[in-house]
N, C-alpha and C positions, 0 to 999 in steps of 0.2 A: 895514164888511164888504165886503173888500178880497180873500180869496181863500174861495172856496167849493169844497170835494171831493162828488163825485159815487162812493159806491164802485155796479159796476157787480155785478152779478150774471151768471146763463145766462138768465135770463127774458127771452123773445121780448121782451118788453114791454119791457124796460130803456129803450124810446128817450121813454119816455111819462115816465120821472121823467127824463130830462137832458131836455128838455121846458120840464118843469114847472122844472129849476131854472135853466133858460136865461131864463127871463119872470122867473123870481125876481131872477136876476143881473144884467138890465137896470136893474132899479128901479133898484139900488147901484153902478152901473157897476165889477160883483166880473168878476175870471178864476175859469174854472173849471177845476178838475183832472181826469178822469174816470181815475177807479182801477181797474187791473185785478191782481187779484191769483193769482199762482200757486201752486204748489209743487213744486220738483222737491229728492230730498233730496241734501246732500252726502254730497259723495264725492270721492276723487282722479280725474286723469288728463283726459286732453283731451276724449274723448268724452264726459263729463259737463258741462262747460262747453260743449261744442255742442248738445246735449238743453237746458237753460235760456237760448242764445239759439232756440234753434226756437220753445219752449213761449212766452217772451217776444214773439217777434216774431207771431207766430200769434193771441194776446195782444192785441197792439195792433193788428193786421188787422178782427180784432173788434172793438175800437169805433171801430176808423175807420166798421167797414159800422155801426153803433151813430149816431153824427154823421152821418151822410149821412143818416138817414130824420127830421133834426130842424132845422128854421127855429133860427140860430146867433143870429141878428139883430146881427151883429158884436160879438157876444161872445167873448174870450180863451177858446179850449179847451185844453187842455193836458191832453198823455196822461200816468200816471205810474203806472206797475209796480214794484210790490213782487215778491218772490220767498221765501214762510214766508207767516206768522201776517198774518190782514187786520190784526188789533191790536195785533199789533208795525209790522206793516205802516201804520196810523194815527199809531200816536206817533214813529215817523220821520219820518213826510210834514210831521207836525205843528211837527217839533223842527227839520225845515232849512226849510221857508216860514212854517212862521204861520197855517193854517187855523184862520179865523172861521166858520166854518160846516159843518156836515157832511149834503147833503140824500141820504134813503136813502128807498127805498120798505120799508111793513111789512113782506114779504117781499120776500127777496130772489132765494127761488127759486121755483120750481115747486111747491110742495105743496099740502097737504091745504087746503079751504078753511075751517077748523076753527079756523086760524092766525093768531095778529094776527101774533104776529112769529117771522117762522124762524130757525134757529139763528145765523145772521151776522147777521141785523139785529138781531136781541137782541144778540148779543156788541157790537156797536160801540155800543148806544145803550149798556148795562151796563158795558159795560171800559175804556171811553176817560171822558176828562172833555171832551171837544170839545163843542158845542152846535150839539145834531141835531137836525134838523128833520123827525120821518116824516110824506112827502105818500103819505095814499091812493090808491092803484094806480088809474092811467086818469085823478086828476086836476088840471084845469084847473089857472092862479093865477088864481082869484077874487077880487073885491075884500073887502078885512079891515076890516071894522065891525065887530065887539066880537071882544079874546080874552081869553078867561075861564084869570084865572091861580088854578093851587089849588095846596096847600100846608097842611102840619099848621102848622109850623110857622115864623111869621114873624121869625126868627133870621136874619139873612143879617151873614157875618162883613164881606163884600164888596162895595161898594156895584160893580164892575167885570161879579161875575157878571149883573148886569142887564142888560149892554146892547148883546146880542140886540133882548131883548125892546122899548127903548129906543128901538131905531134899526128895528126893526119900526113900533111905534108912532107912530112918526114920519112916517117914508117912506107907508104909507096914512092917517095920521092916523083910527087908527084908538083906541076906547075898550077902557082894561084895566079888565075888571070881579075882584076880588080876590074868591077864597072861602076861611077860612079853616076847618079842618074838624076837629074837636077830636074826636079818636079816645083810646078804655081809655087811662088812663096820663099823661095831657097834662099840661104843667105851666105854671103858670104866665106861666115866661116864656116860651113853646111863643107864646100869646096875645099877647103885645108885637110889636107886626109894625112890620121897620125903613122905619127912614123913607123911605128912595129910593125902596122899592114904595107908600107911601100919598101918594106925591106925583105919580106918575103913572097913580095911575087914579082915574077912576071911581065907584065905587060897595066898599062891601065886603061882604059878606056870612058869617055865622058859622052854619056848621053841627053837627052831632053823627050820627055815625056811625062802624060797626067799624074802619072803614079808610077811608083817604083816597079812595084809585080807586072804593067805593061809596059817598061823599056828591060826586065826579063826578060820575060814571054818574044819579044824582039831577040835577042842573042841568046837565047838559049837555042834556037835555028838556025843563029848564021855560026857560032863557034861550038855548038855541040857537046858539051862537058858531061867531063864524067859523074861530077857532083858538083849542086849549088849547092851554095853561104850565104845564107842571109841571116841578119841581125832580128832579135825581138826587143823590138820596142816600142812605146805604144802608139806613135806616132811612122813609123817606119814599114815595114817590107807588105806586115797587114795593116794596112791606116783604113782603108774601108770596112777592113772584115773583123776588125777586133772587138764589137760591136757583139756577133756570133760565135759560136763554137762552131758551130757545122759550116763549112767549105763550099761549093758546087765547082765541080772539074770546069764549068762558064767562065767562074770567076779566077782561079787558080787550078794548074795543076802538073806533075812534072813526074816523065818517067823516068830519074832518075834520084838518085839517093836527095835529102837534102837537109843538110846542116845550121839547125837551127839555135845561135847563139844569144844570149843575152847580154845585154849591154845594163844589164842594172841586175842589184844581189838585193835580195829584205834583208 
């Protein structure tokens, strides 16, 4: 896990997410890229170029202020600026640098307390294929004893999808508990769990629920894991929520870090 990207919104508590990322990066000897996204409309003329440069420089200065609020623990932090849409920016940076993990707060900006995933963080989770760790606001890095890994289908086309989970498991000497949630319309193939998943797990629980995330909510309360791991599928964990970017706490919420792995690569 060499490169970790941290998108920073306008929240005054952005440094808390960066501090978590630094503490996390320390464990893996990773480099951090702190991302600033801005939007200046495309046009012609020298004036626009000057405006773009000024906006970019202003963003960099703000990120430097965020960096000054944290203990960098000798972790290398580089600033990555992008003019345009955040999803396009993430994909470009990933193509150029190779991002192993995104660390983001559930809500990138200060919005209603009823919201779990804000529009920006929701778009990052749902519209990129980069492994993402959602860290609760203000949460410090704690020992990871147990990771609950939940899914509705045990079919994985590529073992490397699990690499971030395996690295975290090994680094923190964590137990991985599997939760296979049988939802209406499941197939026998869904119940065939990938051998790579079985190899890293300590136990597996089979549950039935209307949706995957409802099954997860029940087991979060009974197992008290330190991290939740789910898979990014178009019909996976956020099945009914996939069409929108904002997710309300009434629909899903977690007080622990949530690792989202992608089963599909562009």
